[in-house]
N, C-alpha and C positions, 0 to 999 in steps of 0.2 A: 591545172589538176588531175587529169589523167592516166598520165609518166607514176604517177605517185601511187594513185588506184590500184594500175597496173604489178609498179610493183607491192603491196600490199597485198593484193590477190595468189602473184607468182611465191613470198616469203611463203602466206597462210598455205600455200600446197607443198610444200617444200617440209615445213614443219609440222605436218600429217601424216608426210615420209619416215621421218625421221624420229616422231615421239617416242616410238613404241624401243626404238635402241637407246635411252636415257630414265635413266633413274635416279630416286636417291637412297640415298643410306644415310642410315639413322643409328647411333651406336645410344645403348641404354647400360645404367651397370647393375648390372644380379643384383638383386635383394630390393628395388623399385618397383617390384611386382606386386600386382592389388590380385586378390580370389576373385574374380569377377562370375556370375554368372545370371544363366535367361530366366527372362518370371518364366515364360509356360511352365507349366508340370515335367512335363516330357524332358523339358532343356536343362531340367535344376541339376538331374541327377549326375550331367558333363561343368566340369566347373576347370576354367580356361584359366591357366595366367599371361598376367596381358601388362609390360612396364606401362609404368603411369609415365616417364617423362623422356623423352632423350637429351643425352648431355653434346652430345655433335651429328652433325649431321654434314654431311659430303652431297655432291651429287659428280653420280658416275652415269660410264655409259658400257657396253655388251659390246665385246673384241672374240667372243665363240659362243656360242647357242646350236646344240646338237641337242636331242635325243632327253628335252625336257630338262637338258640341265645349263645354265647360263655363267658366263665369269666376264665382271665386273669390274672395273677399272676406274681405284681411285685414291687421292693426292695421300697419299703414306703415313707421310706424319701427322696427318689429322685426326688422324683410329688411332687406337692402342688398342689391340688385340687380346691383353695381358689380365690378369685377373679374372677370369669368367668370366668379360662381358657378354649382352648381350647384341648380337646385329644384325640387322634385317635391313630388306631391299622393297624403297615400297614402287612400285611395273607403275607401267599407265593404265591407268583405269580401277586402279585402289588393291588392289593384289599384293601381298604382304605376304613375303620369304623370310624366313631365316635364315642366316649367309655362316660359311665357316671361309676362312680366311688359304687361300690358295697357294699365292706368292705374299710373302710379307713388304717385302720392297724393292723395286727395284732400280736398277744403276739409274731411272731420270727419274726418285721418289716415288711411284708409281705402289696400290699395291693392290692385288689380284682376289675377287673375293670368288667363289666361287657357291651358285644359289642352283639347288636341285623341285627339283619339279614347279616350275618356272611355269609364265603362264603360256598359253598359245602365239606366236607371229611376236615375237620379241628377236627379231632381227641383227646381225653382229651389224655394228655399221664399218664403213667404208674407208679405207685415205688415201690421203696424195701418197703418189710416190715422188712427186719433185717439191719443190720451195715456193709456199703463195705469195706471188710477187701484189698483186694489186684489186684488186674487188672488192664487194660489198659479200660482209659476212653476218651470220645468226651466232646466239648462246643461250640454250634453251637447259636454264639453274634453280635451284634452290633459294625460293623466297620464304624467312620465315614463317609465315603469316598467310599461307595462297598455296603454297608446290612450288611446279617448278611454272616458270615464267620465260616468257621468249623474252632477248635483248638481239639488238642488231648496231653493223654498226659499217666502219670501215675502215681499208689497210692503210696505217698510214708509213711505215720503210718497215722494208718484208724484210732489214736484221737490226740487231742495234750495237753494232761497230763499235760505230762513230758517236756511241749515247754517252754522257760527261755521267761517271758512277757519285749519284746523287743516293744517304742517307736516307730512309723514314720511306721504302718501298717495302708494300705486304706481300709476303709472298708464304711458299713453304717452302723454302730451301736458301736463301739471300733475305739479306734486311739491305743491301746495296743494288741497285740499278743495274736490272742485267744487262751486259757487252757478250755480244754473240751473234756469232751468224745462225747458229740456230734459232733463237727470237726474232720474230714477229710482233710487230705493233700496231695496233687497233681503237680506234676511241667508243667505249663503252660506256652508255648513261650510269652515274652513279646514284643507284642506292644502297642506301644503307641497310636495311633488311636482308641484304642479298650476298649468299661466299661466291662466289664463279671459280674464283679457284680449285685446279683441277678439272672446271668444264671442260668438254669437250669445244672447242668455234668452228662449224659448222660454212662450207658457205655454199651459195645459192644454188646448189645440184645435191644437194645431200651429201656431200665430201667432206671428212673430215679433215679442215685442215691444219690445224695442230689441240697442243691443251694450254687452258691458261698456267699459267706457271706466276705471274705476278700481280699487283694492282697498284697505279699509285695512283691514290686520289688529290695533290696536291692542286693538278690542274687549272680546280673551280671551271663554273657555268654548267656546274648540274654534269659535269658527266668526268672522266677518268684513262688517263692511258691502261690501257692494256696490254699484258704481256702476258705471247704465247710463245711454246718452243713450236714452230714447225713437224711436220707429224713424220718425215720424211728420215726424223733425227733421233724418233725412240719407239716409232711404232714397228719399225723393222725386228729388234734388240727381242720387245717385248714379246712380239709370236711370237720369234724365234725358243725365247724364256718358257712361253710357254706350251711347247711344248717339249720342249725337253723336262720340263712337270710332270707334264700326262707322264711320257714316256717312261720318270722314275715310277709312277705309281706301277703305270700297266706291269713292268717288272718285277712289281716288291708284292705285287696278288700273287 
């Protein structure tokens, strides 16, 4: 039992280091707000509009953080900024901030959100620069009833080029099993209340090995085969796009 306890201690330690880099992003339909006033007399003068319910939620991760502004990555097709809906980012510690779209969609299906007036100590993640072949990984993902939960697993295949193309795989870009050297698979507990698509996959050093692209819940046994794109295949272009967009905004001032 000792090795398991040591592994749990290690996992807790790594999670504590990276949890401030992981956020929950929720989309609220404008018009669903309710007027809320404080009970104290001095607070009744201020009325705050608070969205009642969200219609979409995703797990995001911070890729840039400086001078109180953070850039957060989420899976683009899962959220729709059109129609003036409200985007809110929930940071570790219960701090909530509104966000706006910085990049609507990247080549690999991500959206980048800009969040200003961020809480202190919200660092950007660090990406692997090479493919991640073997080892334990974990995911911090949004569970509908309890916020961020931790899920751990082990890499099964470092690429999926030999996988058969099967229908029924849940993801944000395809409905068939993704077959690519850019993808790796790992096992994850099958929790119907959590949607891990788009979440960052961390190794046991707290470095991002990839981002979840698809889920296959047909494997049974309480587990699902999870597909993630290696960070080295999407992160360089993502960071380049961010710098390019920053340059455009700076030039337009």
